[in-house]
N, C-alpha and C positions, 0 to 999 in steps of 0.2 A: 418368580413372577416376570413376566416381561419387562425390559426396562421402560417402553414406553407406555405401558397401560398404567403406570403409578404415577406419572406426570401429568400436571394439570392443563399443559398445553399441548394443542392439536396440531400435527404437521400439516399444513394448508394444502389447498388444491393449486397446483402449479401453473404457469402460463404467462405470457407476455402481456404486456400494457399499452395499446396504441390507441392514440386518438380518443382516450378516455375509456377504451373499452377492456375488457378482460377476456382474452383469447386462451381458453383453457382447454382445446382440443384441438388436435392435428392428426394426419396421417403419421407423421413422424414423430415419435417419443423417445425419450433415453430415460434409463433408470438414475435416480440420484442415490447413492449409498452412504451410510454412516459409515466412516473409515475405522471406527473402533470396534465396530461388531459385524460388518458385512451386511447387516439388514438393509434391504431397500426400503427408503422412506418414502419414495413416490416416483412418479413418472412425469417428466417434463415434455410438453409438447414443444417442437421447433417451429419456426415460421419458415416460410418459403421464401422465394426472392420477392412474388408479389407483397406478401407481408412487410417484407423490410422497405420496401419502396414506399409503401403505404405510410410506414412510420417516419420517414425522413419529410413525405410530403406533408404529414401532419405537423412535424415540428416547423417546417418552413411557413405554415399557415398560421399556427400558434405564435411564432417568433413576432409577426406583426401585432399580435393582440398584447403579448407580454411586455414586449419592449416598451408600450406607452404606458404601463403601468407605472406610477410613481415610485421612487425609491422606498418611501415609508409604506407603500400598500405591498410591494413587494416583501418587506422586512415583516411586515405582519404576518403575511402567510408563512415564511421559514421561522418565525418565533412559534407558530401554531404547531408548525410541522416537529420543532424541537419538543414542545410540550408534550405532543404526541407520542413521540419516540421515548422520552421518559416516562411515560405513562405504562409503555410496554417494554420497558427495558428487560425486565426479567424472561419475556417471551422472544426477545431479539437474542438475548444472551443463550438462551436455549436452543434456538435455532443455529446459532454459531457453534455450539458445542456439538449437536448432533450432526451437522453436515461438514465440520471441518475437524473434530475432535479436539478442539481447544479447551482446556480446564474451565469450569463453570466460572470461577472466579476472574479469571484471565477474560472470559467471553464477557462477563458485566461491566468490566472496566472498557472492552471495546464498544459495546453499547452506549454506555455513557458518553465516550468521546464523540460516536456517531450524531449524538445529539447536541453536543458542544459544537461541532461543524457548523450545524443549522443557525445556532445560536450566533456564533461568531460571524458566519456570513450574514446574517439578519442585521447585525449592527453595521458591518463594513458596508452593505448597500446604500446605506444612507450617507457614505463618506467619500463616494467615488469623485473627489474635487479636481479640477483643474487648476489653471493658475493664470494671473494676469500678467502680461510682459509688457513693460515700459515702452511705449512708441518712439520713434524717433522724430516725430512731430506732435504738436500740442493736439492736433485734429484727428489723431491716429490711435484708435482702441485695438489691443491686440491680447488675445486670450486664448487658452487651450480649453476643450472640453471631451470628456471621454463618453463613449457609446458603446453599447452591446456590439461584439464581433458578427453575431449571427448564430443559426443552430449548429450545435456541436455535435459531434460522435465522440462518444465516450466510450472506453473499453476498461475492464478491471479485471484482476486475477481471482482467485480462489482465497488467498492466504490471508487476507484482511476483509470478510466478505461484507462488513458494515461499514467499517472506516473508508476504504477505498471508494465506493460508489457515493458515499455521504459526502466525500470531500469534493468530488466532481462534481455532482449533482448541485450541491449547494452553492459552490463559487460560481458556476454557469448560471444558476437561476438569480442570484444575487446581482449580477452583472446585467441581468435583463436579457440573457440568452435563453433559447429552447434547446433541448438537449435529447438525442437518443443515444440511451444508455445500454450497453451489452455486457452485463456482469457474465462470470464464469457459470457454466452449465452445472458445474460441480455443487456450488452453492447458492442456488436461485433464490430460495425462500428468504434469505437475509434480505436481498435487494428488494424483493417484492412487497417485504413490510414495509420497507422504506417509500417506495411508490405509492403504496396504499395510504401511508400517512400524508402524504402530499396531497393527494387525491381528497382525503377527509379534510383537510386543513384548506381547502378551496383552491387550489392551483387549477387555472384552467385547462382545460382537456388537450392533451396533445403537446402540451409545455414539456411534459418529462415522459418520454416514452420509453419503456422497457422492453428490449428484446433478446429473445433467445433463438439461436440457430447455428449452422454450420458457419465457423469463423471465418474461413475464407471468403465465403459469401457474403456473408455480412459486412466484412471490411471491404470488400471489392466492391458493393453496392454503395457503401455511405460514401467512402473516399472519393469514388468517382462521380458522385453527385454534385454539381456545382453549388447547389443550394446548401449544402454542408459547408461551413466557413471555418470549421477548427476540428483538429484531433486532440483529444487527450486520451494518453494510454499509460497505464501501469502493467508492466511485465517482462518478459525477458528481453536481453539486448538484440537477439537475433530478429526477434519477431518485431521490435519496436522498429528496427532498420528497415525491415521490410515495408512496414505501413507507413514509415517516413517517405521511403520511395514514391510510395503509390499515392500519398497525399502532396507530395510536391508539384504532381502534374496538375492540379488545380490549385496550387500555391496556397495551401490550406496553414494557418496558424497551427503551430503544434506545442503541446506540452507532453514530455515524454519522461517518465520516471522508470529507469530501466534496472538493470543487475545491479547488484551493491558488493557483496564481500569487504564487508567493514574490518579494519584493522584497529586492534587496542594497544596503544603503547603504555607499558608500565614501568615507571622510574624507580629507583630504590628509597626514595625518601617518602613513600606511603607505607602504611599499614598492609604489610602484604596480606596478611590473613584476611581482614576484613575486604579487602578489594578483589581477593580470590572468590570469597563467599557470594559478594554481590555480584562477580562476574558469572559465577554458576547461574543464578536466577535470569540475569540477562541474556546469556548465551542459549538457555535452552527453552525460552519463553517461545510458546507456539511451536515446540519442537525444534527451533532454529528456523522455522518458515517465516522468516520476517526480512524484508530487503535490507534493515538496516542493524540486523542481528550482528554483534561482535563475533567475528569468524575464526579469525587468526589472531592470537595474542602474541605480541613481541614485548618480550620482557627481559630486563636490563640481568646481564650475566651473573651478577652478585647476588641476586634473588631467584634465579631461575628454579634452581630444584625445589625451592621452599614452596615458590607458588605451583609448579607443577603437581607436587605432593598434595596440595591443599585443594586445589581446583579440580583434580582427579578424583579425590575421594568424596569432593561434593557432588560431582559429576554421578558417579556410581550409587550415591546414597538417594538420587531421585527416585521418588515413586512413580512408576509408569503406568499408565492404565487407561480406562474410560474416563473421558473428561468431566463426566456427570457424577463421578464418585468423590465424596468430600476430601478424601486423601490424595487424590491425584495431582502431581504435580509437573507431570508431562504427559501429554496424550499422544495419539498416532501421527502418523504421516498422512498426507493426503490421498496415496494412492500405493498399489504395489510398484508402480515405475519408480517411486521416490526411494522405495525401500532398497530396491535393486541397486540404484545408484550409489547410496549409501555404502552398500556393501563394495561396489567397484572401486570407490575412492579409498576404503580401508584396506582392500586387497592390493591395491597399487602402492599404498604408503608402507604395507608389509614387505613388499619386495624390494622397496628401497631402503629398508633397514630403519625405517621411523619406529619408534616405541609407541606400542598401544596401551597406554596407562589407565584405561576405563573404557568398558564397552567392547565395540568392534563387532557385534553380532545383532542379527535380528532375533527377535523374540518370537517364540512359538504361538500357535492359536488363534483364534478370529482376530481380523484386524489388521492394521498396517503399522506395525510397532518395531522401532528400532532402538537400540539401547543409547542413552547418551554416551558418547565416545569421544575419546582425548587422543591426539595424534602429538605426541611430544618429540621434540626434535625435526618438525617438520621442514622439509628443505625446498627450493623453489622449483625443482625438478619433478616433484609430484604432483599428481594430477590434482591432489586435493588444495595445493597451492596456486593452481592456474586456472580453476574454474569454480565458481560461487556453489558450495555444497547444497546450500539452501536445505539443510536439514540438522539432526543433532550430531554432527561431525565437525568439531573444532581442533585447530591446530595451536602448537606453542611453539615459539622459536626464540631462541635468545639472541640479543644483539648486545654490541661492544660500548656503542656511544651514540650520541644523538644521531649523528650523520648516517650512521650504520641504520638505525631504527627508521628514518626518513627514508632511506634508499629502499628498504624493505617494504615500508608501506605504500610506496608511490610506483612499484614496478609493475603493478598490473594496470590494465586499461580503464580500470573501473574507479569511479571515485565519488561515491553517494555521501556516506557517513565514515567518521574516523571517530576514534575516542582515545583520551589521554588522560593517564593518572600521576602526578607529580604536584609538588609545592613550590617547586622551582618557577619563578617568574619568568626568568631568561628562558627556560625552557619551552614554558607556555607561548612565549613571544616566538620563539623560533620555528616552533610546530604549527602555532597558527599562521605564520606567514609563509610556511614551506610544504604543508600537507596539501595533496592534491584531492580533494573531497569538498562537497557542497556544504557540508555540516561537520562541525567538530564540537564535541561534547569534552568538557574537562571537568575530571572529578565527578561524573555521574553518567549514567546511561540513556539519558533522554535527550534526542535530537529532533523530535517533532511534537509540536502542538499546534492545535486550531489556529493560534494567533502568531505563529512564526513561519517564516518561509522555508519550503521544504523543495529540495532539488538535486540534481547531481551534475558532474561535470565528465568530461572526457565519454567513454562509453556507458554511463550511467545516466545519461538523459540530457535534456535541456528543458529551459523554463522552469517555472515554481508552481507548487500548489500550497495553499493555506498563506496565512498572514494577508497583508493588503496586497502583497505581488500576488497571491492567488486569486484574487477578484480581478486584479488588473490583466492577467493572462488573458480573460475572457472579454476584454474591452479592447478597442481602439481609440486613438486619440486624433481630433481634428483641431487645427489650428486657424482661428479666425482674425483677419485683419481687416478692421472696418475704418474708413474715412469718414468724417462727418462734419 
């Protein structure tokens, strides 16, 4: 029996959401594929230039309405959106699984987090506090106030199709901004469900516009439009730099979450087997297609062989398959290009003498599957050590001491997340002070939650999403000095 005929959920009709209207037909359409089966789920209509311009104008008009909603009223709509998303959590998770391939239990956690992002933003919308600054004279009153920066252009990728749009949309709306959101055309239904939940919750038409279209055309139109006052983008470093150059022409505020390539430093005072087992789960979550995924493991030379053996056996034992099958632990990659990219990295590593201790080959059959792969003895001259694999290819390298570990961790231009496993407080202090990353997780694999700030340094971006900083990113401050 066909996979989809036995599910209670039905794949929706696709289309953009502009000015409160559902635009579900167009002369230009593209197919949306299930990466686990190759089945075409539906066809996505694309907006033309006039449609994108209409979305920008709609956001500009709606901003004048939404910015006048009180924080409490905005919070009420965001809370209601969260409740709707929780009620539809299984449906959203199913969409994540069929569009991205993520195992269903992982997808359920993503759907839960998407709702929590709206809950957090709803509460934080009520707390955009300014401050009072004592005047130099008794008759001078000085204070600061925060206000929404204006209409926002948002761009998100395919690898977190619910979390990333939810984080950007909820933050912008909580601050009082309107938004034109362009999700990935590979995973459109996830974002559409979020936009429909906002509409059902009572968000004014045009406050959140969802657009699908040619990436260059959409970005050019929105970033050249002076009414759009901010860019928020999640994606690759090269594309982020291109968008930043375009946005700078009209001096837009920018929040950029770009390439990751996270390193994990593992010192000898830990339970090696337990860390290796937990590392397998963290490394191959969403097939390694996570910007904060631990990608290169830096292991002290005294425990290197033991870690390589345990980690490699764990990776090889992972059950790879369709994300909706209950025993699946790792799903497919997003597309055929990603599979070819993994093979290129592995072949290059082999040529340079790196040992392949698990995987190293694509899987035959329908869908875009690649084996969980381990490159032991990865050196800096390998392609996999210089560019983010963004897939199930992980490297392991031995280090001699703390200084060597930090040098290896910091040698790349990326700096989004890093991980450290040790119980030595001196090592924790040294790494916390010396690592070039926007987030450091110690003795755990979690670096991002709705209530915590998330952002990178160096080529991994600028600005923050999440936490109180994430709301403030969408706001500007005014200083008032009053003499009376």
